Backbone as CSV, one residue per row, in Angstrom:
resi,resn,N_x,N_y,N_z,CA_x,CA_y,CA_z,C_x,C_y,C_z
1,UNK,-9.141,-6.607,12.527,-8.332,-5.280,11.532,-6.761,-4.752,12.204
2,UNK,-6.020,-4.804,11.081,-4.754,-4.462,11.758,-4.764,-2.820,12.353
3,UNK,-3.544,-2.497,12.918,-3.309,-1.254,13.802,-3.483,-0.411,12.543
4,UNK,-2.601,-0.747,11.535,-2.546,0.437,10.417,-4.029,0.491,10.462
5,UNK,-4.817,-0.579,9.757,-6.268,-0.379,8.925,-7.381,0.297,9.968
6,UNK,-6.918,0.108,11.531,-7.877,1.216,12.270,-7.438,2.398,12.520
7,UNK,-5.984,2.597,12.166,-5.861,3.863,12.250,-6.198,4.815,10.989
8,UNK,-6.426,4.171,9.727,-7.089,4.613,8.630,-8.175,4.577,8.420
9,UNK,-9.029,4.015,9.401,-10.821,3.851,9.565,-10.646,5.129,10.383
10,UNK,-9.979,5.845,10.956,-10.202,7.202,11.829,-10.594,8.380,10.395
11,UNK,-9.923,8.342,9.565,-9.887,9.165,8.613,-11.115,9.423,8.243
12,UNK,-11.374,10.798,7.885,-12.256,11.236,7.061,-12.956,10.484,5.469
13,UNK,-14.156,10.469,4.960,-14.235,9.820,3.804,-13.532,10.167,2.896
14,UNK,-13.037,11.539,2.734,-12.513,12.368,1.406,-11.035,11.623,1.765
15,UNK,-10.572,11.664,2.874,-9.161,11.170,2.956,-8.850,9.605,2.700
16,UNK,-10.234,8.956,2.833,-10.140,7.623,2.348,-10.142,7.607,0.871
17,UNK,-10.664,8.242,-0.114,-10.998,8.260,-1.129,-9.512,8.602,-1.845
18,UNK,-8.805,9.539,-0.874,-7.507,9.886,-1.583,-6.733,9.029,-1.556
19,UNK,-6.549,8.247,-0.129,-5.892,7.087,-0.173,-5.975,5.926,-1.189
20,UNK,-7.544,5.738,-1.516,-7.577,4.819,-2.406,-7.491,5.209,-3.984
21,UNK,-6.885,6.199,-3.951,-6.752,6.745,-5.676,-5.361,6.572,-5.371
22,UNK,-4.492,6.480,-4.772,-2.915,6.076,-4.799,-2.506,7.247,-5.278
23,UNK,-2.379,8.493,-4.470,-1.607,9.655,-5.454,-0.125,9.317,-5.432
24,UNK,0.493,8.414,-4.971,2.118,7.979,-5.177,1.907,7.533,-7.065
25,UNK,0.975,7.194,-7.267,1.381,6.666,-8.620,0.705,7.819,-9.614
26,UNK,0.128,8.820,-9.273,-0.363,9.787,-10.134,0.680,10.514,-11.359
27,UNK,2.139,10.586,-10.682,3.021,11.152,-11.823,3.066,10.186,-13.085
28,UNK,2.583,8.886,-13.125,2.479,8.299,-13.981,1.689,8.436,-14.812
29,UNK,0.814,9.105,-14.658,-0.620,9.444,-15.474,-0.377,11.058,-16.376
30,UNK,0.361,12.144,-15.023,0.458,13.368,-15.705,1.737,13.649,-16.496
31,UNK,2.866,12.728,-16.301,4.252,13.225,-16.845,4.298,12.734,-18.226
32,UNK,3.448,12.010,-18.495,3.426,11.582,-20.236,2.825,12.705,-20.914
33,UNK,1.856,13.056,-19.958,1.000,14.145,-20.689,1.847,15.443,-21.009
34,UNK,2.439,15.784,-20.175,3.227,16.825,-20.254,4.540,16.814,-21.331
35,UNK,4.944,15.669,-21.051,5.908,15.478,-22.464,5.316,15.554,-23.665
36,UNK,4.406,15.000,-24.143,3.886,15.003,-25.618,3.187,16.200,-25.656
37,UNK,3.028,17.203,-24.454,2.384,18.428,-24.983,4.039,19.161,-25.324
38,UNK,4.405,19.146,-24.573,5.807,20.326,-24.739,6.181,19.944,-26.170
39,UNK,6.168,18.650,-26.829,6.956,18.373,-28.159,6.006,19.324,-28.886
40,UNK,4.435,19.275,-28.732,3.693,19.807,-29.852,3.945,21.428,-29.582
41,UNK,4.123,22.041,-28.475,4.247,23.252,-27.971,5.296,23.878,-28.837
42,UNK,6.682,23.017,-28.761,7.633,23.439,-29.554,7.563,23.606,-30.856
43,UNK,6.467,22.780,-31.514,6.216,23.031,-32.791,5.145,24.222,-33.241
44,UNK,4.615,24.954,-31.992,3.831,25.804,-32.085,2.362,25.588,-32.422
45,UNK,2.049,24.570,-31.908,0.569,23.491,-32.231,-0.238,23.160,-30.556
46,UNK,0.289,24.189,-29.452,-0.281,23.811,-28.317,-2.106,24.446,-28.299
47,UNK,-2.898,23.511,-27.966,-4.162,23.953,-27.739,-4.528,23.700,-26.011
48,UNK,-4.843,24.492,-25.321,-4.782,24.454,-23.857,-5.942,23.542,-23.314
49,UNK,-7.307,23.617,-24.068,-8.229,22.899,-23.754,-8.154,21.420,-24.093
50,UNK,-7.324,21.298,-25.156,-7.020,19.850,-25.532,-5.998,18.900,-24.289
51,UNK,-5.183,20.046,-23.894,-4.150,19.404,-22.963,-4.659,19.202,-21.862
52,UNK,-5.819,20.175,-21.302,-6.336,20.178,-20.054,-7.282,18.535,-20.038
53,UNK,-8.142,18.165,-21.377,-8.649,17.194,-21.283,-7.716,16.107,-21.440
54,UNK,-6.671,15.728,-21.905,-6.002,14.919,-21.907,-5.287,14.458,-20.726
55,UNK,-5.003,15.900,-19.901,-4.240,15.755,-18.400,-5.584,14.840,-17.766
56,UNK,-6.885,15.242,-17.961,-7.673,14.818,-16.950,-8.131,13.325,-17.366
57,UNK,-8.080,13.180,-18.640,-8.485,11.521,-19.047,-7.292,10.858,-18.657
58,UNK,-6.129,11.092,-18.356,-5.192,10.128,-18.165,-4.771,10.064,-16.397
59,UNK,-5.002,11.084,-15.868,-5.443,11.361,-14.355,-6.167,10.194,-13.744
60,UNK,-7.627,10.212,-14.448,-8.680,9.433,-14.025,-9.051,8.055,-14.577
61,UNK,-8.004,8.033,-15.723,-7.698,6.548,-16.189,-6.964,5.902,-15.162
62,UNK,-6.082,6.519,-14.475,-5.005,6.157,-13.284,-5.766,5.806,-12.090
63,UNK,-6.512,6.686,-11.605,-7.259,6.550,-10.730,-8.542,5.333,-10.760
64,UNK,-9.338,5.299,-11.889,-9.972,4.228,-12.283,-9.155,2.913,-12.093
65,UNK,-8.255,2.677,-12.778,-7.181,1.461,-12.761,-6.856,1.263,-10.973
66,UNK,-6.424,2.043,-10.320,-6.157,1.910,-8.743,-7.272,1.526,-8.224
67,UNK,-8.622,2.199,-8.332,-9.839,1.773,-7.623,-10.184,0.041,-8.027
68,UNK,-10.136,-0.262,-9.679,-10.782,-1.015,-9.830,-9.453,-2.265,-9.312
69,UNK,-7.994,-2.086,-9.364,-7.112,-2.814,-8.975,-7.577,-3.117,-7.299
70,UNK,-7.956,-2.230,-6.568,-8.073,-2.205,-5.270,-9.315,-3.262,-4.989
71,UNK,-10.356,-3.126,-5.785,-11.500,-3.947,-5.473,-11.328,-5.396,-6.190
72,UNK,-10.598,-5.837,-7.154,-10.601,-6.749,-7.479,-9.611,-7.845,-7.249
73,UNK,-8.437,-7.138,-6.596,-7.345,-8.021,-5.480,-8.208,-8.384,-4.078
74,UNK,-8.692,-7.422,-3.467,-9.747,-7.712,-2.878,-10.629,-9.001,-2.599
75,UNK,-11.070,-8.946,-3.973,-12.108,-10.257,-4.220,-11.201,-11.598,-4.351
76,UNK,-10.051,-11.528,-4.803,-9.004,-12.590,-4.969,-8.541,-12.765,-3.841
77,UNK,-8.573,-12.041,-2.826,-7.616,-12.126,-1.592,-6.090,-11.728,-1.606
78,UNK,-5.888,-11.145,-2.675,-4.781,-10.965,-2.981,-4.106,-9.666,-1.964
79,UNK,-4.868,-8.833,-1.381,-4.462,-7.833,-0.254,-4.561,-8.294,1.134
80,UNK,-3.582,-9.201,1.380,-3.885,-9.894,2.814,-3.316,-8.938,3.677
81,UNK,-3.466,-9.430,5.200,-3.125,-8.171,6.100,-1.620,-8.491,6.191
82,UNK,-0.723,-9.280,6.000,0.752,-9.279,6.203,1.312,-8.605,4.832
83,UNK,0.595,-7.757,3.940,1.154,-7.132,2.879,2.103,-6.410,3.268
84,UNK,3.054,-5.480,2.623,3.924,-4.630,3.510,3.577,-3.093,3.115
85,UNK,3.156,-3.206,2.053,2.425,-1.798,1.178,1.248,-1.177,2.366
86,UNK,0.939,0.125,1.507,-0.166,0.778,2.240,-1.485,-0.200,2.366
87,UNK,-2.248,0.065,3.821,-3.407,-0.436,3.736,-4.627,-0.111,2.412
88,UNK,-5.184,-1.385,1.875,-5.830,-0.827,0.818,-7.518,-0.930,1.388
89,UNK,-8.131,0.147,0.629,-8.969,0.387,1.587,-10.307,-0.737,1.165
90,UNK,-10.306,-1.385,0.244,-11.298,-2.667,-0.037,-11.169,-3.914,1.304
91,UNK,-9.832,-4.366,0.935,-9.261,-5.484,1.793,-9.415,-5.328,3.223
92,UNK,-8.858,-3.710,3.718,-8.925,-3.214,4.860,-10.042,-2.801,5.659
93,UNK,-11.242,-3.143,4.673,-12.995,-3.123,5.364,-13.011,-1.441,5.605
94,UNK,-12.662,-0.482,4.849,-12.581,1.042,5.151,-13.690,1.490,4.115
95,UNK,-13.606,0.947,3.079,-14.756,1.260,2.047,-15.727,-0.048,1.854
96,UNK,-16.949,-0.256,1.610,-17.747,-1.317,1.140,-17.039,-1.507,-0.440
97,UNK,-16.992,-2.778,-0.730,-16.577,-2.854,-2.215,-17.487,-2.387,-3.040
98,UNK,-18.469,-2.549,-2.924,-19.752,-1.584,-3.809,-19.340,-0.343,-4.060
99,UNK,-18.974,0.463,-3.043,-18.863,1.779,-3.080,-17.471,1.740,-4.015
100,UNK,-16.529,1.225,-3.312,-15.107,1.378,-4.541,-15.632,0.856,-6.088
101,UNK,-16.400,-0.048,-5.965,-16.838,-0.616,-7.554,-17.576,1.008,-8.410
102,UNK,-18.269,1.550,-7.382,-18.983,2.923,-8.028,-17.882,4.170,-8.571
103,UNK,-16.970,4.278,-7.588,-15.956,5.045,-7.518,-15.091,4.860,-9.082
104,UNK,-15.130,3.727,-9.218,-14.186,3.126,-10.278,-15.043,3.465,-11.524
105,UNK,-16.291,3.636,-11.394,-17.097,3.781,-12.495,-17.226,5.012,-13.001
106,UNK,-16.944,6.095,-11.618,-17.189,7.530,-11.823,-15.970,7.778,-12.441
107,UNK,-14.649,7.236,-11.753,-13.255,7.775,-12.793,-13.221,7.148,-13.906
108,UNK,-13.857,6.293,-14.377,-13.717,5.887,-16.081,-14.552,6.901,-16.615
109,UNK,-15.710,7.084,-16.044,-16.836,7.942,-16.571,-16.157,9.442,-17.257
110,UNK,-15.654,9.871,-15.938,-14.879,11.081,-16.200,-13.912,11.169,-17.470
111,UNK,-12.750,10.162,-17.309,-12.030,9.917,-18.541,-12.465,9.774,-19.664
112,UNK,-13.772,9.075,-19.984,-14.577,8.911,-21.097,-15.013,10.228,-21.687
113,UNK,-15.731,10.728,-20.472,-16.035,12.014,-21.163,-14.812,13.026,-21.574
114,UNK,-13.761,13.141,-20.978,-12.339,13.934,-21.534,-12.160,13.324,-23.091
115,UNK,-12.168,11.815,-23.230,-12.071,11.570,-24.108,-13.081,11.742,-25.410
116,UNK,-14.593,12.043,-24.761,-15.430,12.268,-26.003,-14.706,13.760,-26.431
117,UNK,-14.573,14.639,-25.501,-14.179,16.106,-25.811,-12.995,15.832,-27.023
118,UNK,-12.188,15.063,-26.767,-10.726,15.020,-27.446,-11.246,14.140,-28.982
119,UNK,-12.308,13.488,-28.797,-12.580,12.916,-30.371,-13.342,14.266,-30.942
120,UNK,-13.905,15.311,-30.401,-14.584,16.205,-31.615,-13.177,17.529,-31.897
121,UNK,-12.180,17.062,-31.269,-11.162,17.997,-31.656,-10.157,17.045,-32.329
122,UNK,-9.579,15.912,-32.190,-8.559,15.247,-33.187,-9.049,14.024,-33.692
123,UNK,-10.556,13.672,-33.702,-10.821,12.423,-34.438,-11.432,11.231,-33.533
124,UNK,-12.208,10.272,-34.232,-12.569,9.210,-33.269,-11.592,8.269,-32.932
125,UNK,-10.329,8.103,-33.341,-9.140,7.636,-33.056,-8.819,7.629,-31.265
126,UNK,-9.383,8.848,-30.951,-8.966,9.338,-29.257,-9.707,8.543,-28.622
127,UNK,-10.932,8.573,-28.821,-12.301,7.733,-28.417,-11.710,6.296,-28.344
128,UNK,-11.368,5.793,-29.471,-10.883,4.314,-29.316,-9.961,4.124,-28.352
129,UNK,-8.823,5.012,-28.483,-7.645,4.620,-27.742,-8.093,4.845,-25.841
130,UNK,-9.096,5.846,-25.972,-9.206,5.728,-24.175,-10.383,4.677,-24.171
131,UNK,-10.829,4.072,-24.604,-11.798,2.767,-24.396,-10.939,2.216,-24.218
132,UNK,-9.857,1.395,-25.192,-8.902,0.547,-24.813,-8.181,0.750,-23.489
133,UNK,-7.603,1.926,-23.484,-6.958,1.929,-22.234,-7.779,1.856,-21.193
134,UNK,-8.956,2.148,-20.809,-10.218,1.628,-19.638,-9.806,0.210,-19.542
135,UNK,-10.452,-0.655,-20.983,-10.679,-1.755,-20.681,-9.122,-2.578,-20.089
136,UNK,-8.017,-1.956,-20.653,-6.925,-2.443,-20.112,-6.699,-1.976,-18.577
137,UNK,-7.131,-0.904,-17.851,-7.056,-0.766,-16.946,-8.011,-1.606,-15.889
138,UNK,-9.133,-2.014,-16.568,-10.070,-3.146,-15.716,-9.523,-4.429,-15.406
139,UNK,-9.281,-4.952,-16.988,-8.490,-6.285,-16.994,-6.959,-6.495,-16.444
140,UNK,-6.694,-5.311,-15.922,-5.158,-5.348,-15.126,-5.153,-6.240,-13.855
141,UNK,-6.391,-6.279,-13.147,-6.611,-7.703,-11.928,-7.937,-7.872,-12.188
142,UNK,-8.782,-7.353,-12.980,-10.301,-7.993,-13.153,-10.465,-8.874,-14.171
143,UNK,-11.594,-9.576,-14.457,-11.951,-10.427,-15.462,-11.396,-11.872,-15.178
144,UNK,-11.910,-12.808,-15.824,-11.175,-14.284,-15.304,-9.936,-14.355,-15.653
145,UNK,-8.848,-13.891,-16.545,-7.780,-13.963,-16.530,-6.834,-12.669,-16.374
146,UNK,-6.886,-12.222,-15.514,-6.470,-10.851,-15.047,-4.676,-10.534,-15.376
147,UNK,-4.398,-9.906,-16.249,-2.909,-10.008,-16.771,-1.857,-9.608,-15.989
148,UNK,-2.234,-8.737,-15.060,-1.495,-8.366,-13.967,-0.914,-9.459,-12.677
149,UNK,-1.819,-10.534,-13.346,-1.234,-11.678,-11.943,-0.396,-12.779,-12.868
150,UNK,-0.258,-12.118,-14.278,0.681,-13.364,-15.617,1.941,-12.474,-15.843
151,UNK,2.415,-11.335,-14.819,3.611,-10.735,-15.372,3.779,-9.831,-16.228
152,UNK,2.356,-9.509,-16.755,2.323,-8.385,-18.135,2.035,-7.291,-17.675
153,UNK,2.085,-6.672,-16.631,1.509,-5.436,-15.788,2.537,-4.428,-16.118
154,UNK,3.793,-4.326,-15.964,4.832,-3.574,-16.649,4.582,-3.269,-17.809
155,UNK,4.404,-4.480,-19.026,4.178,-4.026,-20.308,3.123,-3.247,-20.359
156,UNK,2.206,-3.490,-19.716,0.717,-2.352,-19.628,0.774,-0.910,-19.315
157,UNK,1.770,-1.033,-18.473,2.380,0.513,-18.000,3.238,1.239,-18.784
158,UNK,4.283,0.580,-19.553,5.142,1.263,-20.746,4.302,1.376,-21.992
159,UNK,3.297,0.466,-22.218,2.590,0.900,-23.596,1.665,2.089,-23.040
160,UNK,0.824,2.030,-21.919,-0.272,2.912,-22.018,-0.045,4.296,-21.127
161,UNK,1.151,4.005,-20.100,1.442,5.432,-19.527,2.617,5.746,-20.142
162,UNK,3.155,5.112,-21.295,4.318,5.910,-21.680,4.242,5.949,-23.292
163,UNK,4.211,5.275,-24.204,3.897,5.111,-25.761,2.294,5.967,-25.759
164,UNK,1.404,5.392,-25.532,0.136,5.691,-25.935,-0.254,6.878,-25.297
165,UNK,0.032,7.599,-24.012,0.059,8.936,-23.443,0.905,9.800,-23.878
166,UNK,2.039,9.900,-24.424,2.791,10.635,-24.331,2.429,10.766,-26.200
167,UNK,2.604,9.988,-26.996,2.074,9.982,-28.359,0.577,10.431,-28.456
168,UNK,-0.120,10.146,-27.794,-1.663,10.304,-27.509,-1.420,12.101,-27.357
169,UNK,-1.033,12.514,-26.302,-1.074,13.974,-25.792,-0.214,14.572,-27.082
170,UNK,0.655,14.171,-28.046,1.386,14.890,-28.945,-0.298,15.051,-29.776
171,UNK,-0.664,13.888,-30.327,-1.787,13.619,-31.421,-2.704,14.913,-31.147
172,UNK,-3.110,14.966,-29.770,-4.458,15.636,-29.685,-4.231,17.244,-29.738
173,UNK,-2.738,17.552,-29.954,-2.385,19.202,-30.278,-2.095,19.315,-31.564
174,UNK,-1.829,17.802,-32.317,-1.134,18.272,-33.458,-1.683,17.829,-34.915
175,UNK,-2.897,16.517,-34.335,-3.505,15.500,-35.103,-2.601,15.033,-36.189
176,UNK,-1.216,14.728,-35.535,-0.376,14.034,-36.477,0.677,13.429,-35.357
177,UNK,1.452,12.406,-35.848,2.249,11.395,-35.018,3.590,11.714,-35.645
178,UNK,4.683,11.606,-34.811,6.244,12.062,-35.331,7.020,10.463,-34.613
179,UNK,7.975,10.187,-35.402,9.161,9.628,-34.702,9.765,10.203,-32.985
180,UNK,9.621,11.595,-33.280,9.972,11.915,-31.765,9.334,11.867,-30.628
181,UNK,7.957,11.965,-31.144,6.554,11.558,-29.935,6.868,10.266,-29.331
182,UNK,7.239,9.281,-30.333,7.318,7.718,-29.840,8.760,7.776,-29.102
183,UNK,9.321,8.363,-29.631,11.076,8.299,-28.629,10.906,9.001,-27.665
184,UNK,10.707,9.957,-27.434,9.939,10.592,-26.105,9.631,9.534,-25.172
185,UNK,8.698,8.991,-25.493,7.843,8.108,-24.904,8.738,6.765,-24.212
186,UNK,9.750,6.192,-24.842,10.302,5.323,-24.475,10.771,5.300,-22.942
187,UNK,11.918,6.675,-22.626,11.761,6.646,-20.970,10.804,7.427,-20.197
188,UNK,9.831,7.888,-20.406,8.712,7.874,-19.726,8.129,6.515,-19.454
189,UNK,7.983,5.718,-20.599,7.145,4.711,-20.273,8.270,3.446,-19.563
190,UNK,9.545,3.694,-19.337,10.432,2.995,-18.587,10.484,3.445,-17.450
191,UNK,10.250,4.310,-16.697,10.025,5.047,-15.632,9.179,5.036,-14.650
192,UNK,7.876,4.731,-15.308,6.291,4.518,-14.983,6.274,3.005,-14.596
193,UNK,6.947,2.226,-15.758,6.830,0.724,-15.241,7.760,0.568,-14.181
194,UNK,8.922,1.386,-14.122,9.610,0.691,-12.846,8.938,1.272,-11.690
195,UNK,8.194,1.951,-11.516,7.366,2.229,-10.004,6.774,0.978,-9.783
196,UNK,5.919,0.215,-10.873,5.381,-1.007,-10.368,6.403,-2.373,-10.310
197,UNK,7.547,-2.139,-10.889,8.584,-3.016,-10.347,8.757,-2.944,-8.782
198,UNK,8.977,-1.780,-8.240,9.345,-1.794,-7.170,8.446,-2.195,-6.454
199,UNK,6.893,-1.745,-6.862,5.806,-2.335,-5.838,5.836,-3.890,-5.883
200,UNK,6.430,-4.363,-6.900,6.031,-5.800,-7.085,7.228,-6.506,-6.344
201,UNK,8.402,-5.985,-6.580,9.571,-6.198,-5.589,9.092,-5.941,-4.011
202,UNK,8.570,-5.338,-3.407,8.163,-5.367,-2.148,7.098,-6.340,-1.599
203,UNK,6.343,-6.702,-2.708,5.038,-7.737,-2.339,5.515,-9.117,-2.755
204,UNK,6.756,-9.121,-3.084,7.043,-10.442,-3.972,6.745,-11.842,-3.015
205,UNK,6.762,-11.867,-1.554,6.421,-12.954,-0.979,5.187,-13.223,-0.904
206,UNK,4.225,-11.851,-0.303,2.936,-12.304,-0.437,2.370,-12.678,-1.645
207,UNK,2.612,-11.716,-2.634,2.078,-12.104,-4.002,2.180,-13.584,-4.429
208,UNK,3.526,-14.301,-4.241,3.858,-15.553,-4.570,2.931,-16.497,-3.606
209,UNK,2.479,-15.901,-2.236,1.759,-17.192,-1.587,0.102,-16.872,-2.046
210,UNK,-0.226,-15.855,-2.419,-1.845,-16.220,-2.879,-2.094,-16.322,-4.228
211,UNK,-0.901,-16.692,-5.003,-0.683,-17.039,-6.832,-0.799,-15.681,-7.191
212,UNK,-0.441,-14.824,-6.844,-0.513,-13.735,-8.215,1.129,-13.382,-8.751
213,UNK,1.281,-14.210,-9.937,2.308,-14.279,-10.547,2.639,-13.244,-11.413
214,UNK,3.065,-12.286,-10.237,3.834,-10.565,-11.465,5.116,-11.282,-11.909
215,UNK,5.392,-10.010,-12.746,6.994,-10.389,-13.222,8.085,-10.438,-12.025
216,UNK,7.826,-9.760,-10.958,9.122,-10.155,-9.906,8.891,-11.466,-9.728
217,UNK,7.579,-12.103,-9.247,7.163,-13.708,-8.856,8.098,-14.257,-9.750
218,UNK,8.136,-13.988,-10.906,8.319,-14.729,-12.094,10.111,-14.774,-12.453
219,UNK,10.132,-13.653,-12.029,11.976,-13.300,-12.172,12.823,-13.851,-10.943
220,UNK,12.078,-13.870,-9.711,12.760,-13.995,-8.778,13.017,-12.182,-8.083
221,UNK,13.356,-12.578,-6.763,13.819,-11.196,-6.442,14.963,-10.242,-6.941
222,UNK,16.069,-11.133,-7.026,17.307,-10.821,-7.759,17.354,-10.082,-8.972
223,UNK,16.626,-10.795,-9.932,16.383,-10.607,-11.202,15.693,-9.401,-11.358
224,UNK,14.346,-9.202,-10.285,13.525,-8.318,-10.481,14.401,-6.928,-10.320
225,UNK,15.120,-6.974,-9.274,15.772,-5.768,-8.596,16.995,-5.122,-9.868
226,UNK,17.415,-6.363,-10.612,18.569,-5.788,-11.763,17.600,-5.274,-12.702
227,UNK,16.109,-5.374,-12.935,15.363,-5.041,-13.924,15.131,-3.616,-13.875
228,UNK,14.890,-3.395,-12.333,14.789,-2.381,-12.150,15.517,-1.057,-12.527
229,UNK,17.111,-1.805,-12.085,18.228,-0.833,-12.300,18.428,-0.589,-13.749
230,UNK,18.274,-1.622,-14.353,18.348,-1.634,-15.989,17.079,-0.687,-16.534
231,UNK,16.166,-0.504,-16.149,14.863,0.221,-16.856,15.329,1.814,-16.552
232,UNK,16.026,1.721,-15.124,16.007,3.142,-15.049,17.414,3.813,-15.616
233,UNK,18.421,3.078,-15.813,19.344,3.024,-16.501,19.416,3.634,-17.855
234,UNK,18.419,2.800,-18.812,17.981,2.804,-19.907,17.485,4.225,-19.994
235,UNK,16.227,4.711,-19.148,15.501,5.831,-18.983,16.767,7.031,-19.461
236,UNK,17.568,7.221,-18.384,18.888,7.910,-18.242,19.497,8.074,-20.168
237,UNK,19.761,6.848,-20.396,20.372,6.856,-21.745,19.624,7.338,-22.807
238,UNK,18.356,7.237,-22.839,17.480,7.515,-23.962,17.715,9.068,-24.787
239,UNK,17.631,10.261,-23.870,18.029,11.018,-24.081,18.759,11.382,-24.973
240,UNK,20.453,10.852,-24.776,21.293,10.794,-25.550,20.980,10.170,-26.942
241,UNK,20.144,9.074,-26.945,19.892,8.572,-28.337,19.078,9.227,-29.117
242,UNK,18.096,10.193,-28.599,17.224,11.058,-29.134,17.933,11.947,-29.840
243,UNK,19.070,12.559,-28.854,19.573,13.976,-29.390,20.629,13.427,-30.485
244,UNK,21.260,12.430,-30.470,22.207,11.703,-31.576,21.641,11.413,-32.912
245,UNK,20.192,11.065,-32.501,19.292,10.774,-33.985,19.130,12.153,-34.645
246,UNK,19.050,13.364,-34.028,18.911,14.415,-34.923,17.561,15.250,-34.362
247,UNK,17.095,14.218,-34.238,15.653,15.055,-33.820,15.155,16.507,-32.947
248,UNK,16.173,16.136,-31.720,16.125,17.413,-30.666,17.480,17.486,-30.791
249,UNK,17.505,18.758,-29.931,18.992,19.343,-29.473,19.102,18.946,-28.142
250,UNK,21.011,19.185,-27.998,21.288,18.624,-26.642,20.637,18.927,-25.160
251,UNK,19.644,20.078,-25.420,19.031,20.527,-24.370,17.988,19.203,-23.807
252,UNK,17.763,17.907,-24.615,17.014,17.399,-24.013,17.811,16.266,-23.102
253,UNK,19.057,16.690,-22.892,20.044,16.041,-22.008,19.562,16.574,-20.153
254,UNK,18.855,17.490,-20.425,18.862,18.051,-18.995,18.182,17.311,-18.063
255,UNK,17.404,15.892,-18.273,16.771,15.066,-17.304,18.127,14.310,-16.785
256,UNK,19.379,14.578,-17.280,20.681,13.573,-16.529,20.815,14.426,-15.486
257,UNK,19.932,15.705,-14.910,20.109,16.324,-13.751,19.946,15.583,-12.598
258,UNK,18.876,14.611,-13.102,18.019,13.454,-11.946,18.887,12.274,-11.951
259,UNK,20.267,12.391,-12.141,20.945,11.138,-12.097,21.064,10.677,-10.561
260,UNK,21.690,11.505,-9.948,21.952,11.639,-8.268,20.623,10.671,-7.707
261,UNK,19.339,11.163,-8.167,18.160,10.758,-7.421,18.330,9.255,-8.090
262,UNK,18.652,8.818,-8.992,18.307,7.711,-10.120,19.214,6.685,-9.475
263,UNK,20.398,7.053,-9.243,21.608,6.292,-8.425,21.012,5.931,-6.931
264,UNK,20.684,6.504,-6.388,20.219,6.309,-5.008,19.172,5.214,-4.880
265,UNK,18.113,5.450,-5.976,17.041,4.481,-5.821,17.526,3.499,-6.277
266,UNK,18.503,3.340,-7.459,18.630,2.087,-7.520,19.297,1.232,-6.805
267,UNK,20.341,1.761,-6.149,21.102,1.578,-4.525,20.223,0.662,-3.927
268,UNK,19.210,1.437,-3.566,17.932,1.221,-2.293,17.299,-0.263,-2.753
269,UNK,16.742,-0.422,-4.050,15.963,-1.011,-4.507,16.883,-2.410,-4.581
270,UNK,18.071,-2.454,-4.878,18.946,-3.223,-5.299,19.421,-4.162,-3.869
271,UNK,19.572,-2.831,-2.811,20.493,-3.778,-1.649,19.355,-4.134,-0.316
272,UNK,18.293,-3.280,-0.622,17.431,-3.089,1.015,16.011,-4.015,0.253
273,UNK,15.417,-4.645,1.874,14.417,-5.469,1.119,13.282,-5.064,2.700
274,UNK,13.932,-4.250,3.519,12.626,-3.836,4.228,11.705,-2.848,3.805
275,UNK,10.547,-3.160,4.181,9.116,-2.350,3.668,9.334,-0.928,3.803
276,UNK,9.656,-0.492,4.473,9.902,0.949,5.065,11.042,1.660,3.697
277,UNK,11.744,0.922,3.376,13.037,1.201,2.556,12.468,1.221,0.953
278,UNK,11.596,0.077,0.932,10.961,-0.143,-0.268,9.984,0.694,-0.723
279,UNK,8.927,1.157,0.411,8.003,1.959,-0.043,8.601,3.319,-0.220
280,UNK,9.831,3.920,0.330,10.378,5.308,0.079,10.758,4.977,-1.421
281,UNK,11.286,4.013,-1.572,11.588,3.739,-2.970,10.871,4.225,-4.136
282,UNK,9.731,3.440,-3.488,8.088,3.502,-4.399,8.074,4.963,-4.669
283,UNK,7.795,5.850,-3.327,7.418,7.230,-3.692,8.621,7.808,-4.419
284,UNK,9.836,7.374,-4.247,10.797,8.191,-4.800,10.988,7.959,-6.365
285,UNK,10.467,6.542,-6.835,10.242,6.476,-8.473,9.541,7.224,-9.132
286,UNK,8.225,7.443,-8.202,7.540,8.461,-8.556,7.909,9.875,-8.857
287,UNK,8.631,10.408,-7.778,9.357,11.756,-8.151,10.294,11.667,-9.026
288,UNK,11.156,10.629,-9.024,12.143,10.600,-10.489,11.406,10.792,-11.790
289,UNK,10.422,10.004,-11.781,9.351,10.002,-13.072,9.129,11.602,-13.134
290,UNK,8.418,12.228,-12.366,8.055,13.635,-12.293,9.081,14.478,-12.775
291,UNK,10.263,14.410,-11.752,11.703,15.287,-12.166,12.260,15.086,-13.532
292,UNK,12.182,13.791,-13.796,12.823,13.396,-15.029,11.787,14.124,-16.187
293,UNK,10.544,13.581,-16.208,9.667,14.309,-17.251,9.533,15.647,-17.202
294,UNK,9.849,16.510,-16.278,9.644,17.859,-16.090,10.768,18.604,-16.942
295,UNK,12.082,17.937,-16.917,13.348,18.223,-17.447,13.388,17.836,-18.410
296,UNK,12.758,16.752,-19.001,12.592,16.363,-20.377,11.726,17.472,-21.068
297,UNK,10.677,17.742,-20.760,9.573,18.563,-21.200,10.363,19.912,-21.433
298,UNK,11.131,20.691,-20.354,11.999,21.907,-20.553,12.791,21.885,-21.512
299,UNK,13.657,20.602,-21.475,14.658,20.591,-22.777,14.028,20.307,-24.115
300,UNK,12.722,19.791,-24.112,12.116,19.699,-25.392,11.616,21.102,-26.051
301,UNK,11.081,21.756,-24.983,10.458,23.290,-25.287,12.064,24.387,-25.754
302,UNK,13.057,23.796,-25.124,14.236,25.027,-25.546,14.913,24.096,-26.712
303,UNK,14.376,23.184,-27.380,15.714,22.549,-28.394,15.075,23.202,-29.862
């Protein structure tokens, strides 16, 4: 067991589960629900219980996906001792694999319960979306051909924590879809996927050694870095396009206040290779997503 693993082992069970849930990734679950709900509220269609259920469902799908990823990566030998990121509870021997698997079932069960409530509010479509999201979370690193090992992880995050989560959160309030909801999902999805890009740039060497062909491994370090910068830049440009299309007012340009943070992160990811710098950039990208989405939601409400 490494020194980091020994330090983590000294933590209590609640702290270990908190570590396993990977709280730095949770902005990817919270942000899209806030943005989709803000659009519904701006149209006078806010339902507090539906909002709470959508938020619970999104957060626990993210936690379930993280736990499933922790369990499956350990079984495949992908989380080796020399990885640069935080220690994983299964591979690090901090929690028994079976217990992590049970935790995965509980997290997805809570998400499913929230989906069942949303089904009574907005129709069977929400249950189908929830089940597909859970299945996608499991198959990310689980199953016979995990798509996270084939460079499709970023696409999954963009679709499910961008388009599906934003548009779905809007739908549970209004029981309708609009082009604005889909348009607002694009920058949110891009920044959520950018979190994964940073993670995979950091882990590119260890992932390559264990045969985990992430998008960063396929593109190479420099192209993956350029991809991160392009995704962040496109997310910042998206509010301009939405405003020019006439759906919402210039208030949705508020997220541009996050530009200094975005510029710092792009510079770090493009120029730095140390684990400490990329770990900080990973947390910073989660902060960027949270800040951008909060400002976007405020802008939508003011439109």
